[in-house]
Structure formats: C-alpha cells, structure tokens
ROMI-886660 format. One line per field, with one value per residue (C-alpha): residue number from 1; z, y, x. Coordinates in nm, 2 decimals. Example, Ala and Ser with C-alpha at 12.3 -4.5 7.8 and 13.67 -1.06 7.14 Angstrom:
BEGIN
seq c(1 / 2)
w c(0.78 / 0.71)
v c(-0.45 / -0.11)
u c(1.23 / 1.37)
//
This chain:
BEGIN
seq c(1 / 2 / 3 / 4 / 5 / 6 / 7 / 8 / 9 / 10 / 11 / 12 / 13 / 14 / 15 / 16 / 17 / 18 / 19 / 20 / 21 / 22 / 23 / 24 / 25 / 26 / 27 / 28 / 29 / 30 / 31 / 32 / 33 / 34 / 35 / 36 / 37 / 38 / 39 / 40 / 41 / 42 / 43 / 44 / 45 / 46 / 47 / 48 / 49 / 50 / 51 / 52 / 53 / 54 / 55 / 56 / 57 / 58 / 59 / 60 / 61 / 62 / 63 / 64 / 65 / 66 / 67 / 68 / 69 / 70 / 71 / 72 / 73 / 74 / 75 / 76 / 77 / 78 / 79 / 80 / 81 / 82 / 83 / 84 / 85 / 86 / 87 / 88 / 89 / 90 / 91 / 92 / 93 / 94 / 95 / 96 / 97 / 98 / 99 / 100 / 101 / 102 / 103 / 104 / 105 / 106 / 107 / 108 / 109 / 110 / 111 / 112 / 113 / 114 / 115 / 116 / 117 / 118 / 119 / 120 / 121 / 122 / 123 / 124 / 125 / 126 / 127 / 128 / 129 / 130 / 131 / 132 / 133 / 134 / 135 / 136 / 137 / 138 / 139 / 140 / 141 / 142 / 143 / 144 / 145 / 146 / 147 / 148 / 149 / 150 / 151 / 152 / 153 / 154 / 155 / 156 / 157 / 158 / 159 / 160 / 161 / 162 / 163 / 164 / 165 / 166 / 167 / 168 / 169 / 170 / 171 / 172 / 173 / 174 / 175 / 176 / 177 / 178 / 179 / 180 / 181 / 182 / 183 / 184 / 185 / 186 / 187 / 188 / 189 / 190 / 191 / 192 / 193 / 194 / 195 / 196 / 197 / 198 / 199 / 200 / 201 / 202 / 203 / 204 / 205 / 206 / 207 / 208 / 209 / 210 / 211 / 212 / 213 / 214 / 215 / 216 / 217 / 218 / 219 / 220 / 221 / 222 / 223 / 224 / 225 / 226 / 227 / 228 / 229 / 230 / 231 / 232 / 233 / 234 / 235 / 236 / 237 / 238 / 239 / 240 / 241 / 242 / 243 / 244 / 245 / 246 / 247 / 248 / 249 / 250 / 251 / 252 / 253 / 254 / 255 / 256 / 257 / 258 / 259 / 260 / 261 / 262 / 263 / 264 / 265 / 266 / 267 / 268 / 269 / 270 / 271 / 272 / 273 / 274 / 275 / 276 / 277 / 278 / 279 / 280 / 281 / 282 / 283 / 284 / 285 / 286 / 287 / 288 / 289 / 290 / 291 / 292 / 293 / 294 / 295 / 296 / 297 / 298 / 299 / 300 / 301 / 302 / 303 / 304 / 305 / 306 / 307 / 308 / 309 / 310 / 311 / 312 / 313 / 314 / 315 / 316 / 317 / 318 / 319 / 320 / 321 / 322 / 323 / 324 / 325 / 326 / 327 / 328 / 329 / 330 / 331 / 332 / 333 / 334 / 335 / 336 / 337 / 338 / 339 / 340 / 341 / 342 / 343 / 344 / 345 / 346 / 347 / 348 / 349 / 350 / 351 / 352 / 353 / 354 / 355 / 356 / 357 / 358 / 359 / 360 / 361 / 362 / 363 / 364 / 365 / 366 / 367 / 368 / 369 / 370 / 371 / 372)
w c(0.02 / -0.11 / 0.02 / -0.23 / -0.15 / -0.33 / -0.10 / 0.24 / 0.40 / 0.43 / 0.77 / 1.05 / 1.38 / 1.65 / 2.00 / 2.19 / 2.32 / 2.35 / 2.56 / 2.91 / 3.16 / 3.55 / 3.53 / 3.25 / 2.83 / 2.77 / 2.52 / 2.43 / 2.30 / 2.12 / 1.96 / 1.79 / 1.70 / 1.53 / 1.36 / 1.23 / 1.11 / 0.92 / 0.77 / 0.58 / 0.44 / 0.64 / 0.85 / 0.96 / 1.34 / 1.52 / 1.88 / 2.11 / 2.41 / 2.65 / 2.54 / 2.81 / 3.03 / 2.87 / 2.78 / 2.43 / 2.27 / 2.49 / 2.34 / 2.01 / 2.06 / 2.21 / 1.98 / 1.66 / 1.62 / 1.82 / 1.62 / 1.26 / 1.03 / 1.03 / 0.70 / 0.69 / 0.92 / 0.94 / 1.28 / 1.38 / 1.71 / 1.85 / 2.03 / 2.31 / 2.34 / 2.71 / 2.75 / 2.60 / 2.88 / 2.75 / 2.45 / 2.57 / 2.64 / 2.23 / 2.20 / 2.53 / 2.44 / 2.11 / 2.23 / 2.50 / 2.23 / 2.02 / 2.31 / 2.43 / 2.05 / 2.02 / 1.67 / 1.53 / 1.35 / 1.29 / 0.96 / 1.05 / 1.32 / 1.42 / 1.65 / 1.88 / 1.88 / 1.71 / 1.80 / 1.87 / 2.22 / 2.43 / 2.21 / 1.90 / 2.07 / 2.24 / 1.91 / 1.77 / 2.05 / 2.03 / 1.66 / 1.64 / 1.28 / 1.19 / 1.46 / 1.26 / 0.92 / 1.08 / 1.21 / 0.87 / 0.69 / 0.96 / 0.87 / 1.21 / 1.09 / 0.75 / 0.70 / 0.93 / 0.99 / 1.26 / 1.41 / 1.44 / 1.68 / 1.60 / 1.38 / 0.97 / 1.01 / 1.20 / 0.98 / 0.67 / 0.86 / 0.96 / 0.59 / 0.45 / 0.70 / 0.67 / 0.33 / 0.46 / 0.62 / 0.43 / 0.56 / 0.83 / 1.06 / 1.15 / 1.31 / 1.03 / 1.04 / 0.93 / 1.25 / 1.28 / 0.94 / 1.07 / 1.43 / 1.49 / 1.74 / 1.50 / 1.18 / 1.01 / 0.68 / 0.61 / 0.76 / 0.51 / 0.23 / 0.30 / 0.26 / -0.06 / -0.22 / -0.13 / -0.24 / 0.13 / 0.21 / 0.53 / 0.79 / 0.97 / 1.32 / 1.51 / 1.21 / 1.44 / 1.70 / 2.02 / 1.93 / 1.92 / 1.56 / 1.62 / 1.86 / 1.70 / 1.75 / 1.68 / 1.39 / 1.21 / 1.31 / 1.15 / 0.83 / 0.82 / 0.85 / 0.56 / 0.31 / 0.45 / 0.67 / 0.69 / 0.78 / 1.11 / 1.22 / 1.24 / 0.90 / 0.78 / 0.95 / 0.81 / 0.47 / 0.48 / 0.55 / 0.30 / 0.04 / 0.06 / -0.19 / -0.07 / 0.26 / 0.31 / 0.60 / 0.84 / 1.24 / 1.44 / 1.79 / 1.81 / 2.18 / 2.07 / 1.82 / 1.70 / 1.63 / 1.44 / 1.24 / 1.15 / 1.03 / 0.84 / 0.63 / 0.60 / 0.39 / 0.24 / -0.13 / 0.00 / -0.13 / -0.15 / -0.03 / -0.29 / -0.31 / -0.12 / 0.16 / 0.17 / 0.24 / 0.52 / 0.66 / 0.66 / 0.85 / 1.11 / 1.16 / 1.23 / 1.45 / 1.65 / 1.67 / 1.78 / 2.11 / 2.25 / 2.34 / 2.53 / 2.23 / 2.42 / 2.20 / 2.50 / 2.42 / 2.81 / 2.80 / 3.06 / 3.31 / 3.40 / 3.52 / 3.73 / 4.09 / 4.21 / 3.98 / 3.80 / 3.47 / 3.31 / 2.98 / 3.14 / 3.34 / 3.00 / 2.84 / 3.13 / 3.05 / 2.70 / 2.72 / 2.97 / 2.75 / 2.47 / 2.68 / 3.00 / 3.12 / 3.08 / 3.43 / 3.31 / 3.26 / 3.65 / 3.73 / 3.51 / 3.68 / 4.04 / 3.93 / 3.80 / 4.10 / 4.30 / 4.12 / 4.02 / 4.18 / 4.16 / 3.94 / 4.24 / 4.32 / 4.09 / 4.24 / 3.94 / 3.89 / 3.47 / 3.44 / 3.21 / 3.01 / 2.94 / 2.74 / 2.57 / 2.20 / 2.18 / 2.40 / 2.64 / 2.94 / 3.15 / 3.49 / 3.41 / 3.28 / 3.56 / 3.77 / 3.57 / 3.61 / 3.98 / 4.00 / 3.78 / 3.93 / 4.25)
v c(0.00 / 0.31 / 0.63 / 0.94 / 1.20 / 1.45 / 1.43 / 1.48 / 1.80 / 1.91 / 2.05 / 1.80 / 1.91 / 1.74 / 1.74 / 1.65 / 2.04 / 2.16 / 2.47 / 2.42 / 2.58 / 2.52 / 2.18 / 2.05 / 2.10 / 2.44 / 2.28 / 2.61 / 2.70 / 2.39 / 2.40 / 2.75 / 2.60 / 2.30 / 2.54 / 2.79 / 2.48 / 2.31 / 2.63 / 2.64 / 2.28 / 2.11 / 1.79 / 1.56 / 1.53 / 1.32 / 1.21 / 0.90 / 0.71 / 0.90 / 1.27 / 1.48 / 1.21 / 1.03 / 1.30 / 1.40 / 1.15 / 1.26 / 1.63 / 1.49 / 1.38 / 1.69 / 1.93 / 1.76 / 1.39 / 1.54 / 1.86 / 1.78 / 1.51 / 1.19 / 1.19 / 1.52 / 1.48 / 1.20 / 1.09 / 0.93 / 0.76 / 0.52 / 0.18 / 0.23 / -0.07 / 0.05 / -0.02 / -0.41 / -0.66 / -0.93 / -1.01 / -0.92 / -0.57 / -0.47 / -0.51 / -0.33 / -0.05 / -0.02 / -0.05 / 0.21 / 0.44 / 0.40 / 0.49 / 0.80 / 0.93 / 0.85 / 0.69 / 0.36 / 0.34 / 0.52 / 0.67 / 0.63 / 0.40 / 0.39 / 0.16 / 0.40 / 0.50 / 0.21 / 0.18 / -0.04 / -0.23 / -0.25 / -0.10 / -0.26 / -0.63 / -0.58 / -0.50 / -0.83 / -1.03 / -0.99 / -0.96 / -0.64 / -0.60 / -0.89 / -0.73 / -0.40 / -0.56 / -0.75 / -0.45 / -0.30 / -0.57 / -0.54 / -0.18 / -0.06 / 0.10 / 0.25 / 0.31 / 0.11 / 0.24 / 0.34 / 0.62 / 0.58 / 0.68 / 0.42 / 0.37 / 0.36 / 0.00 / -0.11 / 0.08 / -0.10 / -0.44 / -0.34 / -0.24 / -0.57 / -0.77 / -0.61 / -0.48 / -0.41 / -0.08 / 0.22 / 0.50 / 0.59 / 0.90 / 1.04 / 1.33 / 1.58 / 1.94 / 2.15 / 2.10 / 1.70 / 1.62 / 1.52 / 1.46 / 1.14 / 1.00 / 1.08 / 1.04 / 1.19 / 1.22 / 0.87 / 0.79 / 1.03 / 0.89 / 0.51 / 0.61 / 0.82 / 0.53 / 0.31 / 0.54 / 0.51 / 0.79 / 1.01 / 1.19 / 1.46 / 1.50 / 1.79 / 2.01 / 2.31 / 2.07 / 2.15 / 2.51 / 2.54 / 2.65 / 2.91 / 3.08 / 3.20 / 3.44 / 3.82 / 3.79 / 3.50 / 3.62 / 3.95 / 3.76 / 3.60 / 3.92 / 4.08 / 3.81 / 3.76 / 4.05 / 3.89 / 3.57 / 3.42 / 3.25 / 2.91 / 2.93 / 2.87 / 2.53 / 2.44 / 2.58 / 2.39 / 2.02 / 2.15 / 2.16 / 1.80 / 1.56 / 1.25 / 1.43 / 1.31 / 1.55 / 1.78 / 1.78 / 2.07 / 2.04 / 2.39 / 2.53 / 2.86 / 3.04 / 3.24 / 2.93 / 2.80 / 3.13 / 3.14 / 2.77 / 2.79 / 3.11 / 2.93 / 2.67 / 2.86 / 2.96 / 2.76 / 2.87 / 2.64 / 2.76 / 2.95 / 2.84 / 3.19 / 3.10 / 2.75 / 2.91 / 3.12 / 2.79 / 2.65 / 2.94 / 2.93 / 2.54 / 2.62 / 2.89 / 2.67 / 2.40 / 2.65 / 2.65 / 2.32 / 2.26 / 1.98 / 1.79 / 1.79 / 1.85 / 1.91 / 1.56 / 1.53 / 1.17 / 1.17 / 1.43 / 1.21 / 0.91 / 1.10 / 1.01 / 1.35 / 1.54 / 1.72 / 1.91 / 1.80 / 1.98 / 2.31 / 2.23 / 2.17 / 2.45 / 2.70 / 2.55 / 2.58 / 2.93 / 3.00 / 2.83 / 3.07 / 3.38 / 3.36 / 3.69 / 3.70 / 3.72 / 3.59 / 3.23 / 3.17 / 3.36 / 3.12 / 2.83 / 2.99 / 3.01 / 2.67 / 2.49 / 2.64 / 2.40 / 2.12 / 1.93 / 2.07 / 1.96 / 1.83 / 1.64 / 1.36 / 1.06 / 0.85 / 0.60 / 0.63 / 0.64 / 0.92 / 0.78 / 0.46 / 0.67 / 0.96 / 0.94 / 1.14 / 0.92 / 1.16 / 1.12 / 1.26 / 1.19 / 1.32 / 1.63 / 1.70 / 1.67 / 1.91 / 2.17 / 2.11 / 2.25 / 2.55 / 2.61 / 2.48)
u c(0.00 / 0.19 / 0.16 / 0.09 / 0.32 / 0.15 / -0.18 / 0.06 / 0.09 / 0.44 / 0.39 / 0.25 / 0.12 / 0.32 / 0.12 / 0.43 / 0.46 / 0.12 / 0.05 / -0.01 / -0.26 / -0.27 / -0.08 / -0.24 / -0.28 / -0.45 / -0.73 / -0.90 / -0.54 / -0.52 / -0.87 / -0.77 / -0.42 / -0.60 / -0.82 / -0.55 / -0.37 / -0.70 / -0.81 / -0.47 / -0.54 / -0.32 / -0.44 / -0.15 / -0.19 / 0.12 / 0.08 / 0.21 / 0.11 / 0.36 / 0.32 / 0.24 / 0.20 / -0.04 / -0.30 / -0.18 / -0.39 / -0.70 / -0.65 / -0.63 / -0.98 / -1.11 / -0.94 / -0.93 / -1.14 / -1.48 / -1.44 / -1.36 / -1.52 / -1.29 / -1.22 / -1.09 / -0.75 / -0.52 / -0.39 / -0.07 / 0.00 / 0.29 / 0.34 / 0.57 / 0.83 / 0.90 / 0.51 / 0.53 / 0.62 / 0.43 / 0.24 / -0.10 / 0.05 / 0.05 / -0.32 / -0.37 / -0.21 / -0.33 / -0.72 / -0.64 / -0.50 / -0.81 / -1.01 / -0.81 / -0.83 / -1.17 / -1.14 / -1.16 / -0.84 / -0.54 / -0.44 / -0.04 / 0.09 / 0.45 / 0.66 / 0.81 / 1.18 / 1.34 / 1.70 / 1.99 / 1.93 / 1.63 / 1.35 / 1.43 / 1.48 / 1.15 / 0.96 / 1.16 / 1.08 / 0.72 / 0.68 / 0.53 / 0.61 / 0.38 / 0.12 / 0.15 / 0.07 / -0.17 / -0.36 / -0.35 / -0.47 / -0.79 / -0.82 / -0.71 / -0.41 / -0.41 / -0.04 / 0.24 / 0.60 / 0.82 / 1.00 / 1.40 / 1.67 / 1.92 / 2.25 / 2.23 / 2.37 / 2.04 / 1.81 / 1.96 / 1.91 / 1.52 / 1.46 / 1.61 / 1.41 / 1.05 / 0.96 / 0.64 / 0.73 / 0.59 / 0.76 / 1.04 / 1.02 / 1.37 / 1.55 / 1.69 / 1.76 / 2.07 / 2.27 / 2.25 / 2.37 / 2.71 / 2.62 / 2.80 / 2.54 / 2.23 / 2.39 / 2.10 / 2.25 / 2.33 / 1.97 / 1.82 / 2.03 / 1.94 / 1.57 / 1.62 / 1.80 / 1.52 / 1.25 / 1.07 / 0.89 / 1.04 / 0.87 / 1.11 / 1.09 / 1.29 / 1.34 / 1.42 / 1.58 / 1.36 / 1.37 / 1.73 / 1.74 / 1.51 / 1.77 / 2.09 / 2.36 / 2.30 / 2.55 / 2.36 / 2.04 / 2.12 / 2.22 / 1.88 / 1.72 / 1.91 / 1.81 / 1.47 / 1.33 / 1.01 / 1.09 / 1.15 / 1.46 / 1.26 / 1.13 / 1.51 / 1.53 / 1.20 / 1.27 / 1.59 / 1.42 / 1.15 / 1.40 / 1.52 / 1.37 / 1.16 / 1.00 / 0.66 / 0.57 / 0.78 / 0.65 / 0.68 / 0.58 / 0.43 / 0.35 / 0.14 / -0.04 / 0.22 / 0.43 / 0.16 / 0.09 / 0.43 / 0.50 / 0.17 / 0.30 / 0.62 / 0.48 / 0.19 / 0.35 / 0.67 / 1.01 / 1.30 / 1.62 / 1.84 / 2.22 / 2.32 / 2.09 / 2.22 / 2.57 / 2.42 / 2.28 / 2.61 / 2.74 / 2.46 / 2.60 / 2.92 / 2.86 / 2.64 / 2.90 / 3.18 / 3.02 / 2.96 / 2.58 / 2.39 / 2.22 / 1.88 / 1.59 / 1.35 / 1.12 / 1.06 / 1.07 / 1.30 / 1.10 / 0.77 / 0.97 / 1.25 / 1.15 / 1.33 / 1.11 / 1.39 / 1.28 / 1.61 / 1.53 / 1.51 / 1.83 / 2.01 / 1.85 / 1.99 / 2.34 / 2.32 / 2.23 / 2.51 / 2.78 / 2.67 / 2.59 / 2.82 / 2.73 / 2.35 / 2.22 / 1.86 / 1.99 / 2.04 / 1.73 / 1.54 / 1.68 / 1.60 / 1.23 / 1.26 / 1.37 / 1.09 / 0.87 / 1.10 / 1.42 / 1.74 / 2.02 / 2.20 / 1.89 / 1.96 / 2.06 / 2.21 / 1.93 / 1.97 / 1.59 / 1.63 / 1.94 / 1.73 / 1.44 / 1.67 / 1.65 / 1.95 / 2.18 / 2.27 / 2.50 / 2.23 / 2.35 / 2.72 / 2.55 / 2.33 / 2.62 / 2.83 / 2.49 / 2.49 / 2.85 / 2.75 / 2.39 / 2.38)
//
C-alpha cells in the first residue's frame, strides 16, 4: 500500500509540546491552533502514547476528532516498546490509544523510537512488525512504519528484513547532518536510495535552531527581512527531496501562524541561503551544546522531579551567553517547582529513554556544579 506524497501536507502538527495551563494541557488554546492549521488546508496530527504524560492522545480527541469530520484529517500515534512486558500488552496499549483518541482506526501507526538495543529487541521479541501488518490488514491502521533513533547499520537491517514498512520517521535538520550520534544525513540517504517516504521530526531541534547568535540572525534578516529564524530551519528540510511531512511541535498560536506562513507558497532555499545555513551550523557548533531536544521523555519517570530539559536549556544558554544573568534567574524560578540538578540520584531512568543518547547523569552533575 503505497503513500501518495502529493496528498501529504508538508507541515505536520506535532502534539508533543502543547501549550499548558494550570498544570494541564490548555485545550482551548490547542483548539484555536488546530482551527488555524486545518483552515490552511493542512491535516496531519502526530501524537504518541507517552506525550504529555499520556494526555496528548486525549487532547487530539478533544481538539480534532470531536470537532472535524473523520475523513478530513490524518492521525498518527505510536506503540511504546517500554510498555510491552508481555504479548498481551500490545493490544492493550493499542486499544487504550483508540479509546483515548476517540477513533476506530489510525491513519498512520509507528513503532516508537526504534533504536539499537532494548527498544528494537522488544519489537522483535514480540513480533511487532507482523502485528502491525495484521492491524493494517484489519483496517485498524491505514499506514505502518516506525520512528527511528538508531544507527544507519540497524536501519539497513530493518529495511532488508521488513519490506512491509511504508515510511520511516527520522530526526533531520541542518545541524544533525554530521552529528556522530544522530548521523541523520546517512539515514536520509539510505531512505532516499530505497525510495521510502520520510517523515521528519525535530526540524528545529527542539527550538535550538530558532535561537541564533545576533550575527547570524542579522544575516537571516538581511536576506529575508520578513521571515523568522525558525522558518530557515523548516525551509532547509522542506527543500530536500523525498520528505513526506515535517513535524513541528508547536506550543502557541504565534508558532502555528509562523509555520503555516512558511509552508504557504513555500520557497525552497536558494544557493546563497544554503551558504548562510552552513554559517549558522558552524556558529552553533563552535560553542559546545548539550544536544537535548526537550522531548521530555526523561521527565515523567524522574523520581526526583527534575525538569531535565530546562536544566540543560539553562546550561546551553550560559555556554553561549556566559554573562547573561537571566539564565540563572530562570533556573532559580525553575527549582521552585521542580527538583534541582544536584538532586539527581543517578538511577539512570532518564538515560534509558533518551532518544539523543545523552549522558544525563554526568551532565546533571556538571549543571549542579554551575547552578547549585
């Protein structure tokens, strides 16, 4: 069952970083964002079992499923390996997802975060690829694939063993092309060589690529005065062939409006703009940064309640702007509602779920020495 790329929206609405209010998802805000997104002729919503502590699929139901005709949108979600302890757990999770989202089928269904080690081993142990094919045959899944955080070598192995896979979701942006851990350019080329449609996640790298040094921002503005910094990262990905959909985890209406504008009358990057992109990548890489994308997979299970991505955000800002007092001021406010970096007990829960494979325990120790 092939996917018609011409019918896929280039911008996908990622439901991982939704606006919050009073400790929960701000549904009224999400509804307004969904309205703006659908009004622009876009209709691909991406969620997962674990996003927002299990509330993202429910938000999809309230903001999208209940408010728009079922055939007018596409909904994607994912099977989490870490929830599977026995074969029966697969259907249990899937049925729970159907109930949470209020649908009787998913347009796109993914094995979540396939990577070398535990996650992939779990999917193989419980034959989840065959399970996905069966669900597709039953009409419970329209299209079947996986999101990937592993090595190029593993990707080749999986694609050789599982020709039934219709698409693959990878992390891809102008900074990670040569990242020795992510190796996204290699992953992209493997998929392109095989003609497999690509969904891109983290095109703005968790917001990192929306915040440049003043010198680089000035070059962006000189070339495109009316375009945001974030739009450059999205246009870079959108200019690559073979991209099915680019996911953006938008957190407010301004981000939605800006991204919709970027993909309305889309302009691929010109050669001179690609040169500026290269300068931007070199500028970022000149200051060592913690490669956290703020997916927040590490937060819910932290026994000490440490908001790890926000700690790393503070450290990254201090590395780039060591004299900016606002970073430590931000951290002072953060630890009023979450644990301190020095509270880490080294349990390793966070490292087990980090798709960027960060040495989080060591990095928190470094942060504690600077911030606490």
